[in-house]
C-alpha positions in Angstrom: 186.5 -88.0 2.7 190.0 -86.8 3.0 192.6 -87.9 5.5 196.0 -86.5 6.6 198.4 -86.2 9.4 199.4 -82.9 11.1 201.9 -81.7 13.6 200.4 -80.7 16.8 201.5 -79.8 20.2 204.7 -81.8 19.6 203.1 -84.9 18.3 201.5 -86.1 15.1 197.7 -86.5 14.8 195.9 -88.4 12.3 192.3 -87.2 11.1 189.6 -87.6 8.7 187.5 -85.1 7.4 184.0 -85.0 5.4 181.5 -82.7 4.3 181.9 -79.3 2.4 185.4 -77.7 3.0 183.8 -74.3 3.6 181.4 -75.7 6.2 181.5 -74.8 9.9 184.0 -76.9 11.5 182.6 -79.7 13.6 185.3 -81.7 15.7 184.8 -85.1 17.2 187.0 -86.1 20.1 186.9 -89.7 21.0 187.2 -91.4 24.4 189.6 -93.7 26.3 191.5 -96.3 24.1 189.1 -95.4 21.3 190.3 -94.7 17.8 188.4 -92.3 15.5 186.4 -95.3 14.1 184.5 -95.6 17.1 182.4 -92.8 15.8 179.5 -94.3 13.9 179.7 -93.4 10.4 176.0 -92.8 10.1 176.3 -90.0 12.7 179.3 -88.4 11.0 177.6 -88.6 7.7 174.5 -87.2 9.1 176.0 -84.0 10.3 178.3 -83.7 7.1 175.0 -83.9 5.0 173.7 -80.9 6.9 176.6 -79.0 5.8 179.1 -79.2 8.6 182.9 -79.7 7.9 183.0 -82.9 10.0 186.6 -83.8 11.4 187.5 -86.9 13.6 191.1 -87.7 14.8 192.9 -90.2 16.7 193.9 -88.9 20.3 197.7 -89.4 21.2 198.2 -93.0 22.1 195.4 -94.2 19.8 195.1 -95.4 16.1 197.6 -93.8 13.7 198.6 -90.7 15.9 201.6 -90.6 18.0 202.2 -92.9 20.8 203.8 -91.6 24.0 206.4 -93.8 25.6 207.0 -93.1 29.2 207.7 -95.4 32.3 204.7 -96.2 34.6 204.9 -95.1 38.2 202.1 -97.5 39.4 199.4 -99.7 38.1 195.8 -98.6 37.3 194.3 -99.8 40.6 196.8 -98.0 42.8 196.2 -94.8 40.7 192.6 -95.3 41.0 193.1 -95.4 44.8 195.0 -92.5 44.9 192.4 -90.5 42.9 189.5 -91.6 45.1 191.4 -90.3 48.2 192.5 -87.1 46.6 196.2 -87.9 46.4 198.3 -86.6 43.4 198.4 -89.0 40.5 201.4 -89.0 38.3 200.9 -89.4 34.6 202.6 -88.9 31.2 200.2 -86.3 30.4 196.7 -84.8 31.4 193.6 -83.9 29.8 194.9 -80.5 29.3 197.6 -81.8 26.8 194.5 -83.4 24.9 192.9 -80.1 24.9 196.3 -78.5 23.5 196.5 -81.5 20.8 192.9 -80.4 19.7 193.8 -76.8 19.3 197.1 -77.7 17.5 194.9 -79.9 14.9 192.6 -76.8 14.5 195.8 -74.6 13.9 197.2 -77.0 11.6 193.9 -77.2 9.5 193.5 -73.3 9.3 190.5 -73.4 11.8 190.1 -70.4 14.2 187.0 -71.5 15.8 184.9 -74.7 15.9 182.1 -76.6 17.5 183.4 -79.5 19.7 181.9 -83.0 20.2 183.4 -85.4 22.7 182.4 -88.9 23.9 183.4 -90.3 27.5 187.0 -89.0 28.0 186.5 -87.0 24.9 183.6 -85.2 26.7 186.0 -84.3 29.5 188.4 -82.7 26.8 185.8 -80.5 25.1 184.3 -79.3 28.3 187.9 -78.3 29.3 188.5 -76.7 25.8 185.5 -74.6 26.4 186.5 -73.6 29.9 190.1 -72.6 29.0 189.8 -71.3 25.4 186.5 -69.6 25.1 187.4 -67.6 22.2 188.0 -70.8 19.9 185.0 -72.9 20.9 181.6 -72.3 19.1 179.8 -74.7 21.2 180.4 -78.1 22.8 178.4 -81.3 22.9 179.4 -83.8 25.7 178.2 -87.2 25.3 178.5 -90.1 28.2 181.0 -88.0 30.0 181.1 -86.3 33.5 183.0 -83.7 35.7 185.5 -86.3 36.8 184.4 -85.8 40.3 185.4 -88.3 42.9 182.2 -88.0 44.7 180.1 -89.4 41.5 178.8 -92.8 41.9 181.4 -95.4 40.8 181.2 -97.6 37.7 179.4 -100.9 37.9 182.0 -103.7 38.8 181.7 -105.5 35.4 182.2 -102.3 33.4 185.2 -101.2 35.6 186.7 -104.5 34.9 186.8 -103.5 31.0 189.1 -100.8 31.9 191.6 -102.1 34.7 191.4 -105.9 34.7 194.3 -108.0 33.1 194.0 -108.2 29.4 193.7 -111.6 27.5 196.2 -112.7 25.0 194.9 -111.5 21.6 196.8 -112.7 18.5 194.2 -112.6 15.6 191.6 -110.2 14.5 188.9 -112.6 15.0 189.9 -112.9 18.9 190.1 -109.2 19.1 186.6 -108.9 17.6 185.2 -111.4 20.0 186.9 -109.4 22.9 185.5 -106.3 21.7 182.1 -107.5 21.2 182.2 -109.0 25.0 183.5 -105.6 26.3 180.5 -103.6 24.5 178.1 -106.2 26.0 179.3 -105.2 29.4 179.3 -101.4 28.5 176.0 -101.3 26.5 172.5 -100.6 27.7 169.4 -102.2 26.8 169.1 -101.1 23.1 170.1 -103.1 20.2 173.8 -102.5 20.0 174.1 -102.8 16.2 176.5 -105.9 16.1 177.5 -105.6 12.5 178.5 -102.0 13.1 180.4 -102.8 16.2 182.2 -105.9 14.4 183.3 -103.7 11.6 184.6 -100.9 14.2 186.8 -103.4 15.9 188.1 -105.0 12.6 189.2 -101.4 11.4 190.8 -100.9 14.7 192.7 -103.9 14.5 193.8 -103.1 11.0 194.9 -99.5 11.9 196.9 -100.6 14.9 196.4 -101.1 18.5 198.5 -99.5 21.5 197.7 -101.4 24.7 200.2 -99.1 26.6 198.2 -96.2 25.4 195.1 -97.1 27.4 196.9 -96.9 30.6 198.4 -93.6 29.6 195.1 -92.2 28.8 193.4 -93.7 32.1 196.1 -92.1 34.2 195.5 -88.6 32.3 192.1 -88.8 33.4 192.8 -89.5 36.9 195.6 -87.0 37.0 193.5 -84.2 35.7 191.0 -84.5 38.7 187.7 -82.7 39.2 186.6 -80.3 36.5 183.6 -78.6 38.4 185.2 -75.2 39.2 186.7 -74.8 35.8 183.6 -75.6 34.2 181.9 -72.8 35.6 183.8 -70.6 32.9 182.2 -72.1 30.1 180.1 -69.6 28.2 179.4 -71.2 25.0 176.2 -73.3 24.1 176.5 -76.5 25.8 174.6 -79.8 25.1 174.9 -82.9 27.5 173.7 -86.2 26.4 174.0 -89.4 28.4 172.6 -92.9 28.5 170.0 -93.6 31.1 171.6 -97.2 31.2 175.3 -96.3 31.2 177.2 -98.7 33.7 180.6 -97.0 33.2 180.0 -93.4 33.6 176.7 -93.3 35.3 173.9 -90.8 34.4 174.9 -89.0 37.4 178.1 -87.8 35.6 176.1 -86.3 32.8 173.9 -84.5 35.2 177.0 -83.2 37.1 178.2 -81.6 33.8 174.9 -80.2 33.0 174.8 -78.5 36.4 178.4 -77.3 36.3 178.3 -75.5 32.8 176.1 -72.4 32.7 173.0 -72.7 30.4 173.8 -76.4 29.5 171.0 -78.5 28.3 170.6 -82.0 29.4 169.3 -85.0 27.5 169.0 -88.5 29.2 168.4 -91.1 26.4 166.5 -94.1 27.8 168.2 -97.6 27.3 171.5 -96.0 26.0 174.6 -97.3 27.8 178.3 -96.3 27.5 177.9 -96.7 23.6 176.2 -95.0 20.5 173.9 -97.8 19.2 172.1 -97.2 15.9 168.6 -96.3 17.2 169.9 -93.3 19.1 172.2 -92.1 16.3 169.6 -89.8 14.5 168.3 -88.2 18.0 172.2 -87.5 18.9 172.7 -86.0 15.4 169.7 -83.7 15.9 170.9 -82.6 19.4 174.3 -81.7 18.1 172.9 -79.8 15.3 170.3 -78.1 17.4 173.1 -76.8 20.0 175.5 -75.8 17.1 172.4 -73.4 15.9 172.2 -71.8 19.2 175.6 -69.9 18.4 175.4 -66.2 17.8 171.9 -66.0 16.0 172.3 -63.6 13.3 176.1 -63.5 13.7 178.8 -64.1 11.1 180.9 -66.9 12.2 184.7 -66.8 11.3 185.7 -70.5 10.3 189.1 -69.7 9.1 192.5 -68.6 10.8 
């Protein structure tokens, strides 16, 4: 594994890469408030072992990447109400900026085209990337995400509170781990969540640095971007949509909406999976990502360097 920091779109992004340097790039984009360590090691390693150059990075406002310091115009509940009625939501940035961050990372690493995988908010980012820059995206896999339409079923109340409820005071790593495990209990489905893996994930997040303000920034970015449906009609690369059948945060209807909006997209609903990637589904997700990547230009020579 190699790590580094690159200048991208006016900010600094921290990344990790594994697998062969000459492998076809497969870039992972994480979701709201989540650092790159939220990607399960087993999933990343499985794809690196299949010959991909696997790259994961911290989004702006997460982990070791740049934090954005701008004043808030209103709180998350007021922002959500404006979003639901179709009013403009002001935010420090939008998901289009996160798309630009991703391509800036690719530029810095000398990557012309790549496969993109995104989870939750990251799924929206990779969908937008394919819609707006088709020449740079080989394929996309969108996991537990949606079209961001206001007409989709809302999150279950307990899941929504994990995003917008007042935060408890956390002063130690053990308190943070306990908070994280409680949050994932509300977001998970009916499958074994893999407690040891989750505990390690939250301990690593604490050690790498937390940015509570960034959670609101990213949440506002999602609301400010609005409905993606019309833009997704322009996607032309292979697309795989994966969603948990028991997801309480972004309901399965969200994944189905993305699959309908993206021409030729394939949809996989994984029974019992919630808004998480538990150990038992990781091999299946790795297979789905790999199969979608293999749909690209059969017989074509893929250019992987700038």
